TORTORSE-299713 format. One record per residue (C-alpha): residue number from 0; residue in one letter; chain; x, y, z. Coordinates in nm, 4 decimals, padded with zeros to 6 digits. Example, Ala and Ser with C-alpha at 12.3 -4.5 7.8 and 13.67 -1.06 7.14 Angstrom:
    n  res  chain         x         y         z
    0    a      A   01.2300  -00.4500   00.7800
    1    s      A   01.3670  -00.1060   00.7140
***
This chain:
    n  res  chain         x         y         z
    0    x      A   01.6315   01.2369   03.7064
    1    x      A   01.4917   01.0887   03.9832
    2    x      A   01.7279   00.9564   04.3097
    3    x      A   01.6526   00.5972   04.1998
    4    x      A   01.7881   00.6458   03.9128
    5    x      A   02.0698   00.7717   03.9773
    6    x      A   02.1259   00.5260   04.2029
    7    x      A   02.0648   00.2502   03.9655
    8    x      A   02.3683   00.0466   03.9287
    9    x      A   02.4177  -00.0686   03.5672
   10    x      A   02.3506  -00.5237   03.6084
   11    x      A   02.6473  -00.7619   03.5039
   12    x      A   02.7515  -00.8097   03.1243
   13    x      A   02.5990  -01.0912   03.0047
   14    x      A   02.7366  -01.3068   02.7079
   15    x      A   02.6400  -01.6381   02.4732
   16    x      A   02.9477  -01.8919   02.5120
   17    x      A   02.8619  -02.1228   02.2302
   18    x      A   03.1016  -02.4603   02.2311
   19    x      A   03.1611  -02.5895   01.8728
   20    x      A   03.2500  -02.9678   01.9999
   21    x      A   03.5278  -02.8610   02.2156
   22    x      A   03.6106  -02.7471   02.5604
   23    x      A   03.7672  -02.4167   02.6827
   24    x      A   04.1264  -02.4617   02.5735
   25    x      A   04.3699  -02.2194   02.8029
   26    x      A   04.3948  -01.9536   02.5686
   27    x      A   03.9876  -01.9751   02.5789
   28    x      A   03.9750  -01.9624   02.9283
   29    x      A   04.2372  -01.6897   03.0310
   30    x      A   04.0247  -01.5024   02.8001
   31    x      A   03.6718  -01.5492   02.9491
   32    x      A   03.8850  -01.5353   03.2785
   33    x      A   03.9903  -01.2026   03.2360
   34    x      A   03.6607  -01.0795   03.0559
   35    x      A   03.5251  -01.1665   03.3956
   36    x      A   03.8238  -00.9992   03.5908
   37    x      A   03.7376  -00.6857   03.4420
   38    x      A   03.3412  -00.5909   03.5245
   39    x      A   03.0751  -00.7984   03.7133
   40    x      A   02.9574  -01.0806   03.4176
   41    x      A   02.7728  -01.3600   03.3644
   42    x      A   02.7820  -01.6029   03.1017
   43    x      A   02.5399  -01.8445   02.9436
   44    x      A   02.6991  -02.1257   02.7567
   45    x      A   02.6181  -02.3571   02.5158
   46    x      A   02.6852  -02.6631   02.4311
   47    x      A   02.5322  -02.7945   02.0691
   48    x      A   02.4773  -03.1900   02.0148
   49    x      A   02.6807  -03.3121   01.7335
   50    x      A   02.8451  -03.5793   01.5456
   51    x      A   03.1593  -03.6494   01.7762
   52    x      A   03.5101  -03.6709   01.5930
   53    x      A   03.6427  -04.0629   01.7197
   54    x      A   03.5266  -04.2859   01.4554
   55    x      A   03.2625  -04.3622   01.2396
   56    x      A   03.0260  -04.5714   01.4590
   57    x      A   02.8227  -04.3594   01.7009
   58    x      A   02.5160  -04.2815   01.8331
   59    x      A   02.2634  -03.9441   01.8990
   60    x      A   02.3180  -04.0551   02.2458
   61    x      A   02.6941  -04.0521   02.2836
   62    x      A   02.6725  -03.6967   02.0871
   63    x      A   02.4286  -03.5959   02.3815
   64    x      A   02.6826  -03.7568   02.6753
   65    x      A   02.9793  -03.6095   02.5110
   66    x      A   02.8236  -03.1915   02.5069
   67    x      A   02.6784  -03.3220   02.8660
   68    x      A   02.9878  -03.4077   02.9585
   69    x      A   03.1617  -03.1040   02.8405
   70    x      A   02.8992  -02.8610   02.9738
   71    x      A   02.9347  -02.9848   03.3116
   72    x      A   03.3552  -02.9381   03.3108
   73    x      A   03.3305  -02.5892   03.1657
   74    x      A   03.0338  -02.4997   03.3854
   75    x      A   03.2212  -02.6345   03.7167
   76    x      A   03.5718  -02.4915   03.6325
   77    x      A   03.4341  -02.1520   03.5751
   78    x      A   03.2267  -02.1993   03.8987
   79    x      A   03.5486  -02.2768   04.1391
   80    x      A   03.7413  -01.9907   03.9392
   81    x      A   03.5098  -01.7706   04.0521
   82    x      A   03.2716  -01.6931   03.7371
   83    x      A   02.9360  -01.6812   03.7247
   84    x      A   02.7949  -01.9048   03.4657
   85    x      A   02.4792  -02.1520   03.3213
   86    x      A   02.4464  -02.3197   03.0711
   87    x      A   02.2573  -02.5873   02.8477
   88    x      A   02.2619  -02.8786   02.5675
   89    x      A   02.0874  -02.7999   02.2854
   90    x      A   02.0001  -02.9573   01.9490
   91    x      A   02.0300  -02.7203   01.7094
   92    x      A   02.3382  -02.6826   01.4894
   93    x      A   02.6177  -02.4180   01.5714
   94    x      A   02.4792  -02.1007   01.4029
   95    x      A   02.0951  -02.1458   01.5038
   96    x      A   02.1915  -02.2445   01.7991
   97    x      A   02.3192  -01.9010   01.8957
   98    x      A   02.0038  -01.7523   01.7601
   99    x      A   01.7816  -01.9493   01.9299
  100    x      A   01.9061  -01.8996   02.2456
  101    x      A   01.9816  -01.5053   02.1744
  102    x      A   01.6290  -01.4483   02.0904
  103    x      A   01.4844  -01.6808   02.3677
  104    x      A   01.4486  -01.6554   02.7712
  105    x      A   01.7736  -01.6326   02.8423
  106    x      A   01.8700  -01.3617   02.6483
  107    x      A   01.9558  -01.0426   02.5850
  108    x      A   02.3122  -01.0875   02.5729
  109    x      A   02.5581  -00.8126   02.5748
  110    x      A   02.7997  -00.9937   02.3439
  111    x      A   02.8185  -01.3718   02.1631
  112    x      A   03.1604  -01.6293   02.1918
  113    x      A   03.1591  -01.8353   01.8925
  114    x      A   03.4643  -02.0959   02.0578
  115    x      A   03.5586  -02.3018   01.7984
  116    x      A   03.8617  -02.5719   01.6688
  117    x      A   03.7642  -02.6841   01.3340
  118    x      A   03.7926  -02.5215   00.9979
  119    x      A   03.3980  -02.6381   00.8305
  120    x      A   03.2421  -02.3935   01.1044
  121    x      A   03.3998  -02.1764   00.8552
  122    x      A   03.0505  -01.9219   00.9261
  123    x      A   03.2102  -01.8129   01.2164
  124    x      A   03.4330  -01.5832   01.0136
  125    x      A   03.2437  -01.5179   00.7090
  126    x      A   02.9330  -01.3540   00.6038
  127    x      A   02.7543  -01.5680   00.7813
  128    x      A   02.8182  -01.4670   01.1114
  129    x      A   02.7989  -01.0790   01.0199
  130    x      A   02.4407  -01.1335   00.8915
  131    x      A   02.3812  -01.3416   01.2121
  132    x      A   02.5282  -00.9957   01.3651
  133    x      A   02.2975  -00.7446   01.2063
  134    x      A   02.0169  -00.9806   01.2838
  135    x      A   02.1062  -01.0027   01.6259
  136    x      A   02.2245  -00.6380   01.6973
  137    x      A   02.4665  -00.8201   01.8866
  138    x      A   02.8778  -00.8476   01.8107
  139    x      A   02.9662  -01.2071   01.7783
  140    x      A   03.3668  -01.2848   01.8479
  141    x      A   03.5058  -01.5899   01.6904
  142    x      A   03.7869  -01.7854   01.8933
  143    x      A   03.9363  -02.0964   01.7690
  144    x      A   04.0447  -02.3194   02.0326
  145    x      A   04.3523  -02.5442   02.0578
  146    x      A   04.1537  -02.7653   02.3652
  147    x      A   04.4003  -02.9988   02.5263
  148    x      A   04.1967  -03.3046   02.4298
  149    x      A   03.9502  -03.2857   02.1735
  150    x      A   03.6074  -03.3726   02.2156
  151    x      A   03.5631  -03.7069   02.3715
  152    x      A   03.8903  -03.8320   02.2243
  153    x      A   03.9298  -03.9512   02.5759
  154    x      A   03.6402  -04.1680   02.6950
  155    x      A   03.6853  -04.1231   03.0734
  156    x      A   03.4819  -03.7979   03.1484
  157    x      A   03.6746  -03.7744   03.4860
  158    x      A   04.0148  -03.8106   03.2773
  159    x      A   03.9071  -03.5161   03.0695
  160    x      A   03.7672  -03.3471   03.4263
  161    x      A   04.0972  -03.3629   03.5673
  162    x      A   04.3304  -03.2887   03.2768
  163    x      A   04.1214  -02.9582   03.2639
  164    x      A   04.1401  -02.8611   03.6186
  165    x      A   04.5300  -02.9428   03.6436
  166    x      A   04.5569  -02.6602   03.3507
  167    x      A   04.3275  -02.3951   03.5850
  168    x      A   04.5235  -02.5080   03.9210
  169    x      A   04.8474  -02.4300   03.7231
  170    x      A   04.7177  -02.0625   03.5943
  171    x      A   04.5726  -02.0253   03.9738
  172    x      A   04.2427  -01.9692   03.8869
  173    x      A   04.0995  -02.2621   04.1033
  174    x      A   04.2669  -02.4624   04.4102
  175    x      A   04.3008  -02.8634   04.2968
***
């Protein structure tokens, strides 16, 4: 073994985190924060553009804006809490989004976290998840969120940001 090989430090752990129609709730954000404190960690967040839950009339542009707003809020909060995080909004549905991003130029990842809140995303805790883990060679942890607010039931992104930041400030992760 050469001196360079013995001096080499492993890079940070890399987590792919998919948020399925939700923001992180306090329990989920606690989990991400603790993971980031255990060892150097980089997070890459994925927000699929999905059908909103706030009515029968909506547009694709609204759904995209909702996903972009959620991504901006969680990225900002994570960065203010000292976590290293990047992210993207994707058009693929949840399981395909994980596979596409994990296999793409942002990969590879050491672990995948899928954050969800609705029972309709059963693939996150069933055979389909196990198959995806085997295909990707990466463990997928499924975490059910109980967000402070549901997807865009608060119309104003600033109000949504304020609600999320007030929780993070109470926990001492960020200074309000």
